[in-house]
MIBADREN-461626 format. One line per 4 residues: their letters; for each residue x, y, z of C-alpha. Coordinates in nm, 2 decimals. Example, Ala and Ser with C-alpha at 12.3 -4.5 7.8 and 13.67 -1.06 7.14 Angstrom:
// residues 2
AS) 1.23 -0.45 0.78; 1.37 -0.11 0.71
***
This chain:
// residues 848
MATE) 12.61 6.71 12.97; 12.40 6.41 13.04; 12.16 6.31 12.77; 11.80 6.22 12.80
ERLD) 11.70 5.86 12.70; 11.35 5.73 12.72; 11.29 5.37 12.82; 11.03 5.15 12.65
LSLD) 11.03 4.83 12.85; 10.79 4.54 12.84; 10.65 4.40 13.17; 10.90 4.12 13.18
QVVV) 11.19 4.37 13.14; 11.10 4.59 13.43; 11.37 4.61 13.69; 11.41 4.81 14.00
AEPG) 11.61 5.13 13.96; 11.89 5.16 14.21; 12.03 5.50 14.33; 12.34 5.60 14.14
PGNS) 12.59 5.88 14.18; 12.43 6.22 14.26; 12.07 6.23 14.13; 12.13 5.95 13.87
YLIN) 11.97 5.61 13.86; 12.11 5.27 13.77; 11.89 5.05 13.55; 12.05 4.73 13.41
NNTY) 12.39 4.87 13.49; 12.31 5.19 13.28; 12.31 5.54 13.44; 12.01 5.76 13.37
ISEE) 11.92 6.12 13.48; 11.56 6.24 13.50; 11.44 6.50 13.25; 11.36 6.75 13.53
DVYS) 11.72 6.73 13.65; 11.86 6.77 13.30; 11.66 7.10 13.23; 11.67 7.23 13.59
GYRC) 11.93 7.50 13.49; 11.81 7.54 13.13; 11.52 7.78 13.17; 11.27 7.87 12.90
ARLG) 11.38 7.60 12.66; 11.04 7.43 12.61; 10.83 7.74 12.53; 10.90 7.76 12.15
LLLP) 10.72 7.58 11.88; 11.03 7.58 11.66; 11.31 7.72 11.88; 11.56 7.65 12.00
FFSE) 11.71 7.48 11.70; 12.00 7.34 11.90; 12.09 7.31 12.27; 12.18 7.63 12.45
YTWP) 12.23 7.46 12.79; 12.58 7.60 12.85; 12.50 7.96 12.73; 12.47 8.23 13.00
EGVR) 12.12 8.36 13.03; 12.23 8.71 12.97; 12.38 8.62 12.64; 12.07 8.41 12.55
AFLY) 11.84 8.71 12.63; 12.05 8.95 12.42; 12.06 8.71 12.12; 11.69 8.64 12.14
LAGL) 11.62 9.02 12.15; 11.85 9.08 11.85; 11.69 8.79 11.66; 11.34 8.93 11.74
LYCF) 11.43 9.27 11.60; 11.60 9.12 11.30; 11.29 8.91 11.23; 11.07 9.22 11.25
LGVA) 11.28 9.36 10.96; 11.23 9.03 10.77; 10.86 9.04 10.82; 10.85 9.40 10.70
IIAD) 11.04 9.31 10.38; 10.83 9.01 10.29; 10.52 9.22 10.37; 10.65 9.46 10.11
IFMG) 10.64 9.18 9.85; 10.30 9.06 9.99; 10.15 9.41 9.94; 10.29 9.42 9.59
AIEK) 10.08 9.12 9.51; 9.78 9.29 9.67; 9.84 9.60 9.46; 9.85 9.39 9.15
ITSK) 9.52 9.21 9.25; 9.33 9.53 9.35; 9.45 9.73 9.05; 9.25 9.52 8.80
TRKV) 9.02 9.72 8.58; 8.74 9.66 8.34; 8.67 9.85 8.02; 8.36 10.06 7.97
YLTS) 8.27 10.14 7.61; 8.10 10.47 7.54; 7.95 10.61 7.22; 8.17 10.85 7.02
EKED) 8.15 11.07 6.71; 8.30 10.78 6.52; 8.04 10.50 6.50; 8.30 10.22 6.44
EPEV) 8.54 10.34 6.72; 8.37 10.37 7.06; 8.55 10.56 7.34; 8.69 10.33 7.60
IEVR) 8.77 10.41 7.97; 8.89 10.17 8.24; 8.72 10.15 8.58; 8.87 9.98 8.88
IWSD) 8.69 9.66 8.98; 8.78 9.67 9.35; 8.60 9.92 9.57; 8.83 10.12 9.79
AVAN) 8.64 10.03 10.11; 8.64 9.66 10.03; 9.01 9.66 9.93; 9.11 9.85 10.24
LTLM) 8.92 9.62 10.48; 9.01 9.29 10.31; 9.33 9.24 10.13; 9.51 9.56 10.24
ALGS) 9.40 9.51 10.61; 9.52 9.15 10.58; 9.85 9.28 10.43; 9.93 9.51 10.72
SAPE) 9.79 9.28 11.00; 9.91 8.95 10.87; 10.18 8.90 11.13; 9.95 8.96 11.42
ILLS) 9.67 8.75 11.28; 9.91 8.46 11.19; 10.08 8.48 11.53; 9.75 8.42 11.71
IIEV) 9.65 8.13 11.48; 9.99 7.96 11.50; 10.00 8.00 11.88; 9.67 7.83 11.92
IGNN) 9.75 7.54 11.69; 10.10 7.50 11.83; 9.96 7.49 12.18; 9.74 7.19 12.12
FESG) 9.44 7.41 12.05; 9.47 7.58 12.38; 9.46 7.96 12.43; 9.79 8.15 12.49
ELGP) 9.87 8.50 12.60; 10.10 8.62 12.33; 9.86 8.62 12.03; 9.56 8.79 12.20
GTIV) 9.79 9.03 12.38; 9.96 9.13 12.05; 9.62 9.19 11.89; 9.50 9.42 12.16
GSAA) 9.84 9.58 12.22; 9.88 9.65 11.85; 9.53 9.81 11.84; 9.62 10.04 12.13
FNLF) 9.95 10.14 11.96; 9.78 10.21 11.63; 9.50 10.42 11.77; 9.69 10.62 12.03
IISA) 10.05 10.65 11.91; 9.99 10.66 11.53; 9.72 10.92 11.58; 9.94 11.12 11.80
VCVM) 10.23 11.11 11.55; 10.00 11.21 11.26; 9.85 11.50 11.46; 10.20 11.63 11.53
SIPN) 10.35 11.57 11.18; 10.12 11.82 11.00; 10.30 12.16 10.94; 10.19 12.45 11.15
GETR) 9.88 12.62 11.02; 9.77 12.32 10.81; 9.50 12.07 10.88; 9.38 11.73 10.75
RIRD) 9.02 11.61 10.77; 8.88 11.26 10.71; 8.71 11.28 10.38; 8.50 10.96 10.38
IKVF) 8.35 11.02 10.72; 8.07 10.76 10.67; 8.31 10.47 10.61; 8.52 10.60 10.91
GVTA) 8.20 10.60 11.12; 8.12 10.24 11.03; 8.48 10.12 11.11; 8.49 10.32 11.43
VFSV) 8.17 10.18 11.56; 8.28 9.82 11.47; 8.62 9.88 11.64; 8.44 9.96 11.96
VAYL) 8.18 9.68 11.92; 8.45 9.43 11.84; 8.63 9.47 12.18; 8.30 9.50 12.37
WLLI) 8.20 9.18 12.21; 8.52 9.02 12.33; 8.45 9.14 12.68; 8.10 8.99 12.67
ILVA) 8.24 8.66 12.56; 8.51 8.65 12.82; 8.32 8.78 13.12; 7.94 8.76 13.07
VSAD) 7.80 8.49 12.84; 8.03 8.20 12.90; 8.29 8.32 13.15; 8.64 8.18 13.09
EVEV) 8.52 7.98 12.79; 8.47 8.04 12.42; 8.20 7.84 12.26; 8.17 7.76 11.89
WEAL) 7.88 8.00 11.82; 8.06 8.29 12.00; 8.37 8.24 11.78; 8.16 8.20 11.47
VTVL) 7.97 8.53 11.54; 8.31 8.70 11.59; 8.43 8.58 11.24; 8.10 8.67 11.08
MFPA) 8.13 9.03 11.20; 8.41 9.06 10.94; 8.19 9.03 10.63; 7.93 9.24 10.80
LVLL) 8.19 9.52 10.85; 8.29 9.49 10.48; 7.93 9.50 10.36; 7.83 9.80 10.57
AWLA) 8.15 9.99 10.48; 8.08 9.93 10.11; 7.72 10.05 10.15; 7.84 10.36 10.33
EKNF) 8.10 10.43 10.05; 7.82 10.39 9.78; 7.59 10.62 9.98; 7.31 10.37 10.00
CGVP) 7.20 10.52 10.33; 7.17 10.89 10.40; 7.26 11.19 10.19; 7.55 11.18 9.94
NKTD) 7.88 11.32 10.04; 7.92 11.69 9.97; 8.30 11.67 9.97; 8.51 11.52 9.70
TSKQ) 8.35 11.35 9.40; 8.66 11.34 9.19; 8.67 10.96 9.19; 8.31 10.93 9.06
IELG) 8.26 10.85 8.69; 7.91 10.95 8.59; 7.89 10.77 8.26; 7.55 10.90 8.17
NFQP) 7.67 11.26 8.18; 7.93 11.22 7.90; 7.86 11.35 7.56; 8.03 11.20 7.25
GETD) 8.39 11.30 7.23; 8.41 11.43 7.59; 8.58 11.13 7.75; 8.93 11.23 7.66
KFLR) 8.87 11.58 7.78; 8.75 11.44 8.11; 9.05 11.21 8.15; 9.29 11.50 8.08
QQQY) 9.11 11.72 8.33; 9.13 11.46 8.60; 9.50 11.38 8.52; 9.43 11.01 8.46
FKDG) 9.68 10.79 8.27; 9.57 10.64 7.95; 9.70 10.28 7.90; 9.95 10.35 8.17
RLDR) 10.12 10.64 7.99; 10.14 11.01 8.06; 9.91 11.24 7.87; 10.12 11.44 7.62
DGLV) 9.93 11.77 7.66; 9.98 11.76 8.03; 10.35 11.69 7.99; 10.39 11.97 7.74
AFIK) 10.22 12.22 7.97; 10.43 12.10 8.27; 10.76 12.12 8.07; 10.67 12.48 7.97
EVKN) 10.64 12.56 8.34; 10.96 12.38 8.43; 11.16 12.56 8.16; 11.09 12.89 8.34
YPGL) 11.35 12.78 8.59; 11.71 12.83 8.46; 11.97 12.56 8.42; 11.74 12.25 8.40
TDED) 11.81 11.97 8.16; 11.56 11.75 7.99; 11.65 11.47 8.23; 11.57 11.70 8.52
AAVL) 11.24 11.80 8.37; 11.15 11.43 8.32; 11.23 11.36 8.69; 11.02 11.66 8.80
AASK) 10.73 11.55 8.58; 10.74 11.20 8.73; 10.75 11.35 9.08; 10.45 11.57 9.00
LVES) 10.26 11.28 8.85; 10.32 11.06 9.16; 10.21 11.34 9.38; 9.89 11.40 9.18
QSHS) 9.78 11.04 9.20; 9.57 10.90 9.48; 9.75 10.65 9.69; 9.64 10.38 9.92
RMWY) 9.77 10.32 10.27; 9.95 10.01 10.13; 10.15 10.24 9.90; 10.27 10.45 10.19
RVGA) 10.35 10.14 10.40; 10.56 9.99 10.12; 10.74 10.32 10.09; 10.80 10.33 10.46
VRSM) 10.95 9.98 10.47; 11.18 10.05 10.18; 11.30 10.37 10.34; 11.37 10.17 10.66
TGGR) 11.56 9.90 10.47; 11.75 10.09 10.21; 11.54 9.96 9.92; 11.40 10.11 9.60
KTQP) 11.19 10.42 9.69; 10.83 10.47 9.57; 10.89 10.84 9.50; 11.15 11.00 9.27
QLSY) 11.47 11.10 9.44; 11.55 11.47 9.37; 11.88 11.64 9.39; 11.91 11.94 9.62
KLKE) 11.86 12.19 9.33; 11.56 12.00 9.20; 11.41 11.99 9.54; 11.43 12.37 9.56
VYSA) 11.27 12.40 9.21; 11.00 12.15 9.30; 10.92 12.34 9.63; 10.90 12.66 9.44
MNEH) 10.66 12.51 9.19; 10.44 12.36 9.46; 10.40 12.70 9.62; 10.17 12.80 9.34
PEAP) 9.85 12.73 9.52; 9.65 12.72 9.19; 9.87 12.45 9.03; 9.87 12.14 9.25
TVGE) 9.89 11.88 8.97; 10.02 11.83 8.62; 9.82 12.02 8.37; 9.77 12.36 8.21
VPKV) 9.96 12.63 8.39; 9.70 12.86 8.55; 9.67 13.21 8.41; 9.74 13.49 8.66
TPSK) 9.44 13.68 8.77; 9.56 14.03 8.86; 9.23 14.14 8.99; 9.25 13.87 9.27
NAII) 9.61 13.83 9.36; 9.93 14.02 9.38; 10.21 13.86 9.18; 10.56 13.86 9.34
DFHS) 10.87 13.76 9.16; 11.23 13.86 9.08; 11.30 14.10 8.79; 11.54 13.84 8.64
GSCA) 11.61 13.47 8.68; 11.99 13.52 8.73; 12.25 13.79 8.78; 12.63 13.81 8.82
VMEN) 12.84 14.02 9.06; 13.20 14.08 9.13; 13.35 13.93 9.44; 13.46 14.28 9.56
IGKF) 13.13 14.44 9.51; 13.04 14.43 9.88; 12.67 14.50 9.91; 12.42 14.53 9.62
EVAI) 12.05 14.53 9.58; 11.82 14.28 9.41; 11.48 14.40 9.28; 11.17 14.22 9.38
CRSG) 10.87 14.32 9.16; 10.50 14.32 9.23; 10.24 14.30 8.95; 9.87 14.23 8.94
RTDN) 9.67 14.35 9.24; 9.83 14.64 9.42; 9.56 14.77 9.65; 9.65 14.53 9.94
EVSV) 9.94 14.47 10.17; 10.12 14.15 10.11; 10.43 13.98 10.25; 10.67 13.71 10.13
RVET) 10.98 13.55 10.26; 11.32 13.59 10.09; 11.60 13.35 10.18; 11.94 13.24 10.04
IDGT) 12.03 12.88 9.94; 12.38 12.75 9.90; 12.51 12.64 9.56; 12.88 12.62 9.50
ATEE) 12.91 12.94 9.70; 12.84 12.88 10.07; 12.70 13.12 10.34; 12.94 13.29 10.58
QDYV) 13.23 13.20 10.34; 13.12 13.36 10.02; 12.81 13.56 10.11; 12.60 13.67 10.41
AINE) 12.29 13.46 10.46; 11.95 13.62 10.42; 11.62 13.51 10.57; 11.38 13.80 10.60
VITF) 11.02 13.90 10.53; 10.95 14.16 10.26; 10.63 14.36 10.29; 10.47 14.55 10.01
KPGE) 10.24 14.83 10.12; 9.93 14.91 9.91; 10.05 15.08 9.59; 10.42 14.96 9.62
TEKF) 10.53 14.77 9.31; 10.90 14.72 9.38; 11.11 14.64 9.68; 11.48 14.57 9.72
VEVE) 11.67 14.32 9.92; 12.03 14.39 10.01; 12.28 14.11 9.94; 12.64 14.12 10.07
IIND) 12.93 13.93 9.91; 13.23 13.84 10.12; 13.57 13.91 9.95; 13.84 13.67 10.08
NQWE) 14.11 13.81 9.85; 14.18 13.46 9.72; 14.14 13.35 9.36; 13.84 13.13 9.31
PDEE) 13.64 13.01 9.01; 13.30 13.15 8.95; 13.05 13.04 9.22; 12.68 13.07 9.25
FFLK) 12.41 13.07 9.51; 12.04 13.13 9.50; 11.77 13.37 9.63; 11.43 13.21 9.68
ISLL) 11.09 13.38 9.74; 10.83 13.18 9.93; 10.49 13.24 10.08; 10.45 13.27 10.45
LDRE) 10.32 12.98 10.66; 10.04 13.18 10.81; 9.74 13.10 10.60; 9.58 13.45 10.64
KRDG) 9.90 13.61 10.51; 9.89 13.39 10.20; 9.55 13.52 10.09; 9.57 13.77 9.79
VQLG) 9.92 13.69 9.69; 10.10 13.43 9.48; 10.44 13.38 9.34; 10.53 13.47 8.98
RISI) 10.73 13.26 8.74; 11.07 13.37 8.86; 11.07 13.28 9.23; 11.42 13.15 9.24
MEIT) 11.71 13.37 9.13; 12.07 13.25 9.06; 12.35 13.48 9.16; 12.69 13.42 9.02
ILND) 13.00 13.56 9.19; 13.26 13.67 8.92; 13.61 13.81 8.93; 13.54 14.05 8.65
DEPG) 13.43 14.41 8.63; 13.36 14.44 8.26; 13.01 14.53 8.13; 13.02 14.21 7.92
MVMF) 12.89 14.09 7.59; 12.53 14.01 7.49; 12.44 13.72 7.26; 12.18 13.46 7.21
QKRG) 12.21 13.14 7.41; 12.22 12.93 7.09; 12.19 12.96 6.72; 11.85 12.81 6.67
FLVK) 11.53 12.72 6.85; 11.25 12.48 6.76; 10.90 12.56 6.87; 10.56 12.40 6.83
ESVG) 10.31 12.60 6.63; 10.06 12.58 6.92; 10.33 12.69 7.18; 10.17 13.03 7.23
NAVI) 10.49 13.24 7.29; 10.84 13.15 7.18; 11.08 13.24 7.46; 11.43 13.33 7.32
PVVR) 11.69 13.37 7.60; 11.96 13.64 7.56; 12.26 13.61 7.79; 12.53 13.85 7.91
KNGA) 12.88 13.70 7.94; 13.23 13.80 8.04; 13.11 14.07 8.28; 12.80 14.21 8.44
DGEI) 12.90 14.55 8.56; 12.66 14.84 8.52; 12.33 14.88 8.33; 12.34 14.80 7.96
SVKW) 12.08 14.76 7.68; 12.06 14.60 7.34; 11.80 14.63 7.06; 11.64 14.34 6.88
RTVD) 11.42 14.29 6.58; 11.26 14.00 6.39; 11.35 13.92 6.03; 11.10 13.74 5.80
KSAI) 11.22 13.43 5.62; 10.98 13.15 5.52; 10.77 13.25 5.82; 10.59 13.58 5.77
SGHD) 10.51 13.83 6.05; 10.14 13.87 6.09; 10.07 13.53 5.94; 10.29 13.29 6.12
YQGG) 10.41 13.50 6.41; 10.38 13.84 6.56; 10.71 14.01 6.47; 10.85 14.34 6.58
EGTL) 11.14 14.50 6.76; 11.23 14.62 7.10; 11.50 14.69 7.36; 11.63 14.46 7.63
VFKH) 11.77 14.62 7.95; 12.01 14.44 8.17; 12.04 14.60 8.51; 12.36 14.59 8.70
TEIT) 12.46 14.23 8.77; 12.18 14.08 8.56; 12.29 13.82 8.30; 11.97 13.68 8.15
QNIE) 11.67 13.83 7.97; 11.41 13.68 7.75; 11.25 13.79 7.42; 10.89 13.66 7.39
IPII) 10.75 13.64 7.04; 10.38 13.53 6.99; 10.34 13.23 6.75; 10.02 13.21 6.54
DDMA) 9.86 12.87 6.53; 9.65 12.86 6.21; 9.56 12.49 6.26; 9.66 12.41 5.90
PEKD) 9.91 12.15 5.79; 10.23 12.33 5.68; 10.59 12.27 5.62; 10.85 12.39 5.86
EHFE) 10.88 12.77 5.86; 11.14 12.99 6.02; 11.22 13.35 6.10; 11.52 13.52 6.26
VELF) 11.58 13.74 6.55; 11.87 13.98 6.54; 12.05 14.18 6.81; 12.20 14.52 6.74
DPEG) 12.31 14.85 6.88; 12.43 14.76 7.23; 12.47 15.05 7.47; 12.63 15.10 7.81
GAKL) 12.97 14.97 7.70; 12.85 14.62 7.62; 12.95 14.44 7.30; 12.77 14.19 7.08
GQIN) 12.89 13.84 7.12; 12.94 13.57 6.85; 12.57 13.46 6.83; 12.40 13.79 6.75
RTAV) 12.14 13.63 6.52; 11.93 13.32 6.59; 11.68 13.12 6.38; 11.34 13.02 6.52
TITN) 11.18 12.72 6.34; 10.81 12.67 6.37; 10.72 12.30 6.33; 10.38 12.14 6.31
DDDF) 10.25 11.94 6.60; 10.34 11.60 6.46; 10.71 11.69 6.42; 10.71 11.85 6.76
NNVL) 10.57 11.53 6.91; 10.87 11.35 6.77; 11.10 11.59 6.94; 10.91 11.52 7.27
SNMM) 10.92 11.15 7.23; 11.25 11.13 7.42; 11.10 11.33 7.70; 10.80 11.10 7.71
MMTN) 11.03 10.79 7.73; 11.23 10.93 8.01; 10.92 11.03 8.21; 10.76 10.69 8.16
ANLH) 11.08 10.52 8.26; 11.09 10.72 8.58; 10.73 10.62 8.65; 10.79 10.26 8.57
SLQV) 11.08 10.25 8.82; 10.84 10.36 9.10; 10.60 10.07 9.07; 10.53 9.90 9.39
HHET) 10.57 9.55 9.25; 10.81 9.39 9.00; 10.70 9.20 8.68; 11.00 8.97 8.66
YIGQ) 11.24 8.77 8.88; 11.53 8.97 8.73; 11.37 9.30 8.86; 11.33 9.15 9.21
IKDA) 11.69 9.01 9.22; 11.83 9.34 9.09; 11.65 9.54 9.36; 11.77 9.29 9.62
LNVN) 12.13 9.32 9.52; 12.15 9.69 9.49; 12.12 9.96 9.75; 11.83 10.20 9.69
GGDL) 11.72 9.99 9.40; 12.03 10.08 9.20; 12.00 10.46 9.24; 12.34 10.50 9.40
ENAS) 12.36 10.87 9.34; 12.07 10.94 9.58; 12.15 10.67 9.84; 12.24 10.79 10.19
GMDY) 12.47 10.64 10.44; 12.18 10.49 10.63; 12.05 10.34 10.31; 12.38 10.15 10.27
FMHF) 12.38 10.04 10.64; 12.03 9.91 10.63; 12.07 9.75 10.29; 12.37 9.54 10.41
LTFG) 12.20 9.46 10.74; 11.89 9.32 10.56; 12.07 9.18 10.25; 12.01 8.82 10.36
WKII) 11.64 8.87 10.38; 11.62 9.05 10.05; 11.81 8.77 9.86; 11.58 8.50 10.01
FALV) 11.26 8.69 9.94; 11.37 8.77 9.59; 11.29 8.41 9.51; 10.92 8.46 9.58
PPPS) 10.72 8.45 9.25; 10.67 8.80 9.11; 10.32 8.94 9.12; 10.30 8.93 8.74
ILGG) 10.24 8.55 8.76; 9.87 8.44 8.78; 9.75 8.79 8.84; 9.94 8.82 9.17
WLCF) 9.76 8.54 9.35; 10.07 8.30 9.35; 10.28 8.57 9.50; 10.00 8.64 9.75
FVSL) 9.98 8.29 9.89; 10.36 8.22 9.88; 10.43 8.55 10.07; 10.16 8.47 10.32
AVIG) 10.32 8.13 10.38; 10.66 8.29 10.44; 10.51 8.54 10.67; 10.35 8.25 10.86
VLTA) 10.69 8.08 10.91; 10.86 8.40 11.02; 10.57 8.48 11.25; 10.61 8.14 11.42
IIGD) 10.98 8.22 11.48; 10.89 8.56 11.61; 10.64 8.40 11.86; 10.91 8.17 11.98
LAAI) 11.17 8.45 12.01; 10.93 8.67 12.20; 10.81 8.40 12.44; 11.17 8.28 12.52
FGCL) 11.30 8.64 12.55; 11.02 8.74 12.78; 11.08 8.43 12.99; 11.46 8.50 13.02
VGLR) 11.41 8.86 13.13; 11.11 8.79 13.36; 10.84 8.94 13.14; 10.50 8.76 13.11
DSVT) 10.37 8.69 12.76; 10.09 8.94 12.80; 10.34 9.22 12.87; 10.58 9.11 12.60
AITF) 10.29 9.11 12.36; 10.17 9.47 12.43; 10.52 9.61 12.42; 10.79 9.45 12.21
VALG) 10.58 9.25 11.97; 10.31 9.52 11.92; 10.57 9.79 11.86; 10.77 9.57 11.62
TSLP) 10.47 9.48 11.40; 10.33 9.84 11.41; 10.64 10.04 11.34; 10.61 10.03 10.96
DTFA) 10.25 10.15 10.98; 10.37 10.44 11.20; 10.61 10.57 10.94; 10.35 10.50 10.66
SKTA) 10.08 10.70 10.84; 10.32 10.99 10.91; 10.41 11.01 10.54; 10.05 10.99 10.44
AVQE) 9.95 11.26 10.69; 10.21 11.50 10.54; 10.16 11.43 10.17; 9.78 11.37 10.14
KYAD) 9.51 11.63 10.14; 9.29 11.42 10.37; 9.35 11.21 10.68; 9.19 10.89 10.55
NAVG) 9.52 10.71 10.47; 9.68 10.84 10.79; 9.43 10.76 11.06; 9.11 10.68 10.88
NVTG) 9.21 10.32 10.82; 9.33 10.25 11.18; 8.98 10.17 11.31; 8.92 9.93 11.02
SNSV) 9.25 9.75 11.08; 9.18 9.72 11.45; 8.84 9.56 11.38; 8.99 9.31 11.13
NVFL) 9.25 9.21 11.38; 8.98 9.10 11.62; 8.75 8.93 11.37; 9.03 8.74 11.20
GLGA) 9.31 8.74 11.45; 9.10 8.61 11.74; 8.78 8.49 11.58; 8.95 8.25 11.33
PWFI) 9.18 8.07 11.58; 8.92 8.06 11.85; 8.67 7.91 11.60; 8.92 7.64 11.50
AAVY) 9.00 7.56 11.86; 8.64 7.56 11.97; 8.54 7.32 11.70; 8.83 7.09 11.79
HLCV) 8.73 7.09 12.16; 8.37 7.02 12.06; 8.48 6.72 11.86; 8.69 6.58 12.15
GTKF) 8.42 6.66 12.41; 8.62 6.92 12.60; 8.58 7.29 12.66; 8.80 7.56 12.50
VVKA) 8.91 7.76 12.80; 9.01 8.12 12.76; 9.08 8.28 13.10; 8.94 8.63 13.13
GNLG) 9.21 8.74 13.37; 9.46 8.98 13.21; 9.31 8.96 12.87; 8.96 9.06 13.00
FSVG) 9.12 9.35 13.19; 9.32 9.45 12.88; 9.02 9.44 12.65; 8.80 9.63 12.90
LFSG) 9.05 9.90 12.96; 9.12 9.95 12.59; 8.75 9.97 12.51; 8.71 10.26 12.74
LCVT) 9.03 10.44 12.62; 8.92 10.37 12.26; 8.59 10.55 12.31; 8.78 10.84 12.47
ALTF) 9.03 10.87 12.19; 8.76 10.85 11.92; 8.55 11.11 12.10; 8.85 11.33 12.12
LMAR) 8.92 11.30 11.75; 8.56 11.39 11.67; 8.58 11.69 11.90; 8.89 11.80 11.71
RTLG) 8.69 11.78 11.39; 8.41 12.01 11.52; 8.59 12.26 11.75; 8.75 12.57 11.60
MFGK) 9.04 12.57 11.85; 9.17 12.25 11.69; 9.13 12.38 11.34; 8.81 12.17 11.29
AELG) 9.01 11.88 11.17; 9.14 11.55 11.31; 9.50 11.63 11.23; 9.71 11.94 11.25
GPPI) 9.58 12.28 11.35; 9.73 12.56 11.57; 10.06 12.46 11.74; 9.95 12.46 12.11
PKYI) 9.63 12.26 12.07; 9.83 12.03 11.84; 10.09 11.97 12.11; 9.81 11.92 12.37
SFVF) 9.65 11.65 12.15; 9.98 11.47 12.10; 10.04 11.46 12.48; 9.69 11.35 12.55
LVIL) 9.69 11.06 12.31; 10.04 10.94 12.43; 9.92 10.95 12.79; 9.62 10.73 12.69
WLIY) 9.87 10.47 12.55; 10.09 10.49 12.86; 9.79 10.44 13.09; 9.70 10.13 12.89
VVCV) 10.05 9.98 12.90; 10.12 10.05 13.26; 9.78 9.93 13.39; 9.78 9.61 13.19
SFQA) 10.14 9.54 13.30; 10.06 9.60 13.67; 9.75 9.38 13.64; 9.96 9.10 13.48
YEYF) 10.19 9.10 13.79; 9.88 9.11 14.02; 9.94 9.46 14.16; 9.57 9.51 14.13
***
């Protein structure tokens, strides 16, 4: 290949160029080829600011296009990963709190609470919006500067294309992702109203600039007004959040802290009721109440309980859109998850616990109100059957309210026993008529005439999806039943599960499990009684005697003994419980007597310390950011953040695919340094470099395949930068009670994109051209058409969302609702996006 060599000749060195071979020229007996001839077959090589790094002259265009597309997609993954670190810095910055001191009963020890410094509205529209929109904003700035302060098509096209994708596609996905029968409404409608108005005004203002005021030119004052709209948006959103105008919100006030309403000594009670963490640690009383609830489910270890507690705590916290975006990116790239990873069994237990509508968060287990609800549960938490039993019946009991008709769903869940091989699957609805207190479900065991070890599977009771059929009914404590398949037809032995139990004096009831082993055939019974030792019945506990009945196949029953809390410091006291006189052919096992030790609260807290440590360790592992380089590097090196047990095949694939990015970005300073600001600026700089490369890749790829920059921007680039936000919004829509983090922030992000993504680079370029005495030309053309079309479709989409909020056929909510209207909403919003993409593309190629 001929090389290019520029000649710098003085006047006395100028000679006449003579024609050489082909299109070459002879100058001073040297052969030269013009630059145009050198690059005549090397298309799209001069479009990039940084690329290509080396000559691709001999590469086929098809290969070049494929490599540039692959590089573009890979760089999108890189930007998503560094944005994860960038948002960790933002989380560190916006999580800062200040201490508020309140009077208490102790004059020398005031009560202290911590209040967040950053307003939610301000944080969402400034740092968090910048975090999610940094690639689009930086792409526009870099394009203008790299293009000698002239306007390009890629940056503005990406800004408008990304806004269209966010509003239409993300809203459509969120509407569809809500389970049938459920809805999500925007809670802070005032802030949403402010951002929605600004999102429309922003694009109408662009249209005025491009077409009306100074056609095809952006003046300094126009760009300055565009930039100044950003602080105006933040100010008005903050005023709306604080209710400076209009009536206060009548919805949720759980985040308000009315300091003047506290009485001395009430702060701790308030914090416990609201499930706040104190000094970053779990409240012990909340953990104790939760563990008591967890222990009602058989076969769970302390480690399992700690994982469930961490899951419940994460669910009960309020999360920002940033938290969901970080979680989406890590799920896409095989990184450390922001939510606890539960095994299959723990997921079933957690689902069963969440079906208690009265217990959405960690705290005191609600008392059953028989006058309001019917309580449905199994008679026992477990049972065992012989493999050759064929069919048998399991009792489902109803207590509480009995004057209404209620229905629940009963279904089987695989354990070591699997459906169609060991048992016949069940998935049916059980209906209790008024007055009915017991129903039976028939279970069939498959006998394959082959020896097998004992296997188990589960029966699960759940409420129906139809909200009307969930009224007046709730699940009892035993909503999951374990069924063990045995090769034994003996009535079995009864015994205590262990020789001793330790209970807290304030536990309420001591629950003593009695198990049936080595057979479960027939109905048996065994008597029990308490025996005073250092603990005295009537003073330390309510003793007595009774009879436990094990129905056919049942293998577990509980003895509940009330413990008296006299609130006085005492030494450890204990009493015994004894089993005697078994009937029905059963025998007593080795452990027919157990000791129950009543310990004071301080000693019981020592027993709980290990549980507290495990729960806090689980919570610490779920932090969005790392405090040290070691933590960052460890996460970068290990799939799923080191949690190999719960890593999927896709996690492994995406981890190794993005391993290079993770190692490089692990060198970014952790957010613990300088309050997160060093990580913030370093990450922003890295995003800027990657964005420059993405701009080059997109421009050259579009050129190679014949796409104009404006079309490439609204398709490939807009989709690549918005994909993490799509997954984040979908997760937020499903998990949150409100729609704010799902679609409520979309309008604010779209406004910020215009004010900073177009206002800032246009202001810089306009000032530059003013200084050199030229005009900053921005052709209306395709950009004006794109902005005008999007403005109209934007108003249509926002009007449609508000109509969903007010019309009963949509469930009176922006998201979810009845199935058919939900599908119609999804199709309608997707059609709006397709109209935008197709029309803008056709206009770019001058079809109209």
